[in-house]
C-alpha positions in Angstrom: 61.1 92.8 63.4 60.4 90.9 60.5 57.5 88.5 59.7 59.7 85.3 60.3 61.5 86.9 63.6 58.0 87.5 64.8 56.8 83.5 64.0 60.1 82.3 65.4 58.7 84.0 68.7 55.2 83.0 68.7 56.5 79.3 68.2 58.8 80.0 71.4 56.5 81.6 73.2 53.9 78.6 72.6 57.0 76.1 73.5 56.7 77.6 77.1 53.7 79.0 78.1 51.1 76.3 78.8 47.6 78.5 78.4 48.8 78.6 75.4 49.3 74.7 74.8 46.2 74.2 76.6 43.8 76.9 74.6 44.7 75.1 71.6 44.0 71.7 72.4 40.5 72.3 73.5 40.0 74.5 69.9 41.3 71.1 68.2 39.0 69.0 70.5 36.3 70.9 69.9 36.9 71.4 65.9 37.8 67.5 65.8 34.1 66.6 68.2 32.2 69.3 65.3 33.8 67.6 62.1 33.3 64.0 63.8 29.1 65.0 65.1 28.1 66.5 60.9 29.4 63.0 59.8 27.4 60.9 62.1 24.8 63.2 61.7 25.5 63.0 57.7 25.6 59.5 58.0 22.7 58.5 59.9 20.7 61.0 57.4 21.5 59.4 54.2 20.8 55.9 56.1 17.3 57.0 56.9 16.8 58.4 53.1 18.2 55.0 52.2 15.5 53.5 54.1 12.7 55.8 52.9 13.5 54.8 49.5 10.7 51.7 48.3 11.4 49.3 45.4 7.9 48.4 43.7 7.2 44.9 41.5 4.7 44.8 39.3 2.3 41.0 38.9 3.4 40.0 35.5 0.5 39.5 33.0 -0.7 36.1 33.2 0.9 33.5 31.3 -1.3 32.9 27.8 -1.8 29.5 25.3 -2.3 30.5 21.8 -4.1 27.4 19.9 -4.2 27.5 15.7 -6.5 25.6 14.6 -9.9 24.8 12.3 -13.6 25.3 12.5 -15.4 22.1 12.0 -18.7 20.6 12.2 -18.9 19.3 15.9 -20.4 15.6 14.7 -19.3 14.5 11.1 -19.7 10.8 9.6 -18.8 8.6 6.4 -21.4 6.9 5.1 -20.2 4.5 3.3 -21.5 2.2 0.4 -23.1 -1.1 0.4 -21.1 -3.8 -0.1 -23.3 -5.8 -2.4 -25.1 -3.2 -4.7 -22.6 -0.8 -6.3 -26.1 1.4 -7.1 -28.1 2.1 -4.3 -31.0 3.9 -4.1 -29.9 7.6 -2.6 -33.4 9.2 -1.3 -31.4 12.9 -0.5 -29.9 15.1 -2.0 -26.2 17.2 -2.1 -26.7 19.8 1.0 -30.4 18.5 2.4 -30.8 19.1 5.8 -32.3 16.0 7.7 -32.5 14.7 11.1 -32.1 11.9 13.3 -33.2 8.7 11.5 -34.1 10.2 7.9 -33.4 7.3 5.3 -30.0 7.7 3.3 -30.5 5.7 0.4 -31.5 1.8 0.0 -29.8 -0.9 -0.5 -30.9 -3.8 -2.3 -29.5 -7.6 -1.7 -29.6 -9.8 -4.9 -28.8 -13.1 -3.7 -31.5 -12.1 -1.4 -33.9 -11.5 -3.6 -33.6 -14.5 -5.3 -33.8 -16.3 -2.2 -37.1 -14.9 -1.9 -38.2 -15.5 -5.8 -37.5 -20.0 -4.9 -39.3 -19.6 -1.7 -42.6 -17.8 -2.9 -42.4 -19.8 -5.7 -42.0 -23.0 -3.2 -44.9 -21.5 -1.5 -47.0 -21.0 -4.7 -47.0 -24.9 -5.5 -47.6 -26.0 -1.9 -50.6 -23.6 -2.0 -51.8 -25.0 -5.0 -51.1 -28.7 -4.5 -52.7 -27.7 -0.9 -55.9 -26.5 -2.7 -57.2 -29.8 -4.6 -56.7 -31.2 -1.0 -59.6 -33.2 0.5 -60.1 -31.9 4.1 -59.0 -35.5 5.9 -56.4 -35.8 3.1 -53.2 -37.5 5.4 -50.7 -34.9 3.7 -52.5 -31.8 4.5 -50.4 -31.5 7.7 -47.4 -31.8 6.4 -47.9 -29.2 3.6 -49.2 -26.7 6.0 -46.2 -27.1 8.0 -44.2 -26.7 5.1 -46.0 -23.7 3.9 -45.3 -21.9 7.6 -41.6 -23.1 7.5 -40.9 -21.3 3.7 -42.9 -18.4 5.2 -40.2 -18.1 8.3 -37.9 -18.0 5.7 -39.5 -15.8 3.6 -39.4 -13.2 6.5 -35.6 -13.7 7.6 -35.3 -13.3 3.6 -37.0 -9.9 2.7 -35.1 -8.5 6.3 -31.7 -9.4 4.0 -32.8 -8.0 0.5 -33.8 -4.4 1.7 -31.3 -2.4 3.7 -32.6 1.3 4.8 -29.4 3.5 5.7 -30.4 6.0 8.2 -28.9 9.7 8.7 -27.4 9.2 12.8 -28.3 12.6 14.2 -29.7 15.9 12.0 -27.6 18.4 10.1 -26.5 17.9 6.4 -25.6 15.7 4.1 -22.7 16.1 1.1 -22.8 13.8 -1.1 -19.3 12.5 -2.2 -19.5 13.3 -5.9 -16.2 13.7 -8.2 -16.6 17.4 -8.0 -17.7 17.2 -4.1 -14.8 14.5 -2.2 -14.6 14.5 1.4 -11.0 13.6 1.2 -11.2 12.0 4.9 -14.1 9.9 4.4 -12.2 8.3 0.8 -15.0 5.9 -0.8 -17.4 7.0 1.4 -20.7 7.3 -0.8 -22.3 10.6 1.6 -21.0 12.2 4.9 -23.3 13.3 7.1 -22.4 16.4 9.4 -23.5 18.9 11.9 -24.6 22.5 11.6 -22.8 23.3 15.3 -19.6 23.6 15.2 -16.4 23.2 17.2 -12.8 24.4 16.6 -10.2 21.8 16.6 -7.0 22.1 17.1 -3.4 20.9 19.0 -0.9 21.6 21.6 2.6 20.7 22.3 3.0 18.4 25.4 4.5 21.6 27.1 1.2 22.6 27.4 -0.6 19.8 27.9 -0.2 19.5 32.0 -1.3 23.7 31.9 -5.0 22.7 30.5 -8.3 21.5 31.5 -11.6 20.4 30.7 -14.0 23.6 30.5 -11.1 26.4 30.4 -12.5 29.4 29.2 -10.9 31.2 25.7 -11.1 33.8 23.7 -11.1 32.3 19.8 -10.6 35.1 16.7 -11.7 34.1 13.5 -8.2 34.6 11.4 -10.3 35.7 8.0 -12.9 38.1 9.6 -11.3 39.4 13.0 -15.1 38.1 14.5 -14.0 37.5 18.4 -15.7 34.7 20.1 -16.1 33.2 24.0 -15.1 29.3 24.1 -14.2 26.6 26.6 -12.1 23.5 26.3 -14.4 20.1 25.5 -12.3 17.5 25.2 -8.1 16.9 25.5 -7.2 13.9 24.0 -4.6 11.9 25.9 -2.5 10.1 22.7 0.0 11.7 20.9 -0.8 12.8 17.3 2.0 14.4 15.4 5.8 14.4 16.8 8.0 17.3 15.4 11.4 18.7 16.5 11.7 21.9 18.5 14.6 24.3 16.6 15.5 25.9 19.7 16.6 22.8 21.7 16.4 19.9 19.2 13.8 17.5 21.3 10.7 15.7 19.6 7.6 17.2 21.2 4.0 15.2 20.8 0.9 17.2 20.3 -2.3 16.4 21.6 -5.9 16.9 19.9 -8.2 19.8 22.0 -11.2 21.1 20.7 -12.8 24.0 21.8 -16.8 24.3 22.2 -17.7 27.9 20.7 -20.6 30.2 22.5 -22.1 31.1 19.9 -22.5 29.8 16.3 -23.1 33.1 14.4 -20.6 33.8 11.6 -19.2 30.7 11.9 -18.7 28.8 8.5 -16.6 25.6 8.0 -13.2 25.7 7.2 -12.4 28.8 8.6 -9.1 29.1 10.3 -9.1 30.0 14.2 -7.0 31.1 17.0 -7.6 30.7 20.6 -5.9 31.9 23.7 -6.1 30.9 26.9 -5.2 32.5 30.2 -3.4 29.9 32.8 -1.9 30.3 35.9 -5.5 33.1 36.8 -4.7 32.8 40.7 -0.8 32.0 41.1 1.3 34.9 40.8 5.1 35.0 40.7 6.0 37.7 42.8 9.4 38.1 45.1 9.8 36.7 48.2 11.3 39.5 49.8 7.5 41.1 49.3 6.3 38.3 51.4 5.3 39.5 54.6 4.6 37.0 57.6 3.3 38.1 60.7 2.9 34.5 62.4 -0.6 34.9 62.1 -0.9 36.1 58.5 1.1 36.5 55.2 0.7 39.2 52.8 2.0 41.5 50.7 1.5 45.0 50.4 -0.3 46.4 47.1 -0.5 50.2 46.2 -4.1 51.1 45.6 -5.0 55.1 45.1 -1.5 56.6 46.8 -2.1 54.2 49.6 -0.7 51.0 51.7 -3.3 47.7 51.5 -2.5 44.6 52.6 -3.1 41.5 50.4 -3.1 38.2 51.8 -1.3 35.1 50.3 -0.8 31.8 50.2 3.0 30.6 49.9 2.3 27.7 46.7 6.5 27.6 46.5 9.4 29.5 47.5 12.8 30.1 46.6 14.9 32.7 47.6 14.4 35.3 44.7 10.8 34.8 43.8 8.1 32.5 45.6 4.7 31.3 43.7 1.5 32.7 45.3 -1.9 32.9 44.9 -4.5 35.2 46.5 -6.1 38.4 45.3 -4.0 39.5 43.5 -4.2 41.0 39.8 -1.6 41.0 36.8 -0.1 44.9 36.6 -0.9 45.3 40.2 2.0 47.2 42.0 3.5 45.9 45.1 6.1 46.7 47.8 9.3 44.8 47.1 11.3 45.4 49.9 8.1 46.0 52.7 9.7 47.8 56.3 8.4 47.5 60.1 7.3 51.3 59.7 4.7 50.5 56.7 1.3 50.1 57.9 -1.9 49.3 55.7 -4.0 52.4 55.2 -0.7 54.7 55.4 -0.3 56.8 52.5 2.5 56.6 50.3 5.4 58.9 50.2 5.1 62.0 48.0 8.7 63.2 48.7 9.9 59.7 48.8 13.4 59.5 46.3 12.4 56.8 44.4 8.4 57.2 43.1 6.3 54.6 42.7 6.2 54.8 39.7 9.8 55.1 38.9 10.8 52.5 41.4 9.2 49.3 39.9 11.1 46.5 39.8 12.9 45.9 36.3 13.5 41.9 36.7 10.0 40.6 36.9 10.1 39.6 33.0 
């Protein structure tokens, strides 16, 4: 019997033998069950594997505002020459240290001096006239009254004749000669400057609302690289300069800002400097999905030394993707972007996680 005949005989037997049909049916059902079960188990395992993947997010560094400026005296005052004396008597030298109240120059009023000389002549004549009078002369009281009035006028004229201009504060005085002309005090006779210095700069309207008095700053002296600390001591609310922002083609206003320096060591008038101010140190941008609210507390999970740690936060503003929170978070700290109900504080971070903490950092936080 050929192979073909054997197949045909087998098929005929399968068609007529009910037991064989049952056996074959059972085998087919068993195969289907086994295959289906394998697929289901594989899908469940894959789902569990996916649930184990932990995506992390790195807290961005705090925003920094950079301000360029100049080191200048904390106080500076231009001393103008007298209006009625082209050659005042200057009592200080260039670069001399002075104290508040020291005489800088003395000016004289020629008109007042002439008035003084005239009053003195009148008094001298009246004294000569009185000298020859007898004690009971009826004109004596009138002469005495005139002399008294003239002495009063003499005192007033003396006060106007010579004027002492004094230093308004302690510091150094610089004479505005042709070689040492202060361009900011055109026409001034001299300038008094304090010997303690501050940094003057300008900020744009975009940064004005972010800065406040007493905020600390890191200040670098550009010529020497020296670093020192400072703080904002003054922010003007009057714009001083307008310029064009090449990116947006919109006008910007700029405002003066002053930094007090923690140290005066190595500081020189006129040095260029740059201040760096860290803003929003207590506020951070985090994925909204990272925030857990269980009804009694709001927190995120941070990764600390290989373990999960709860960090309580307060939501300042939120959106679908990212929220602004305050709390004990630090820049560059790693938090869990997609926490699950299975994560508990103190649990170790799985070392065999398909996506390890070091490689699963969310790249969208920039």
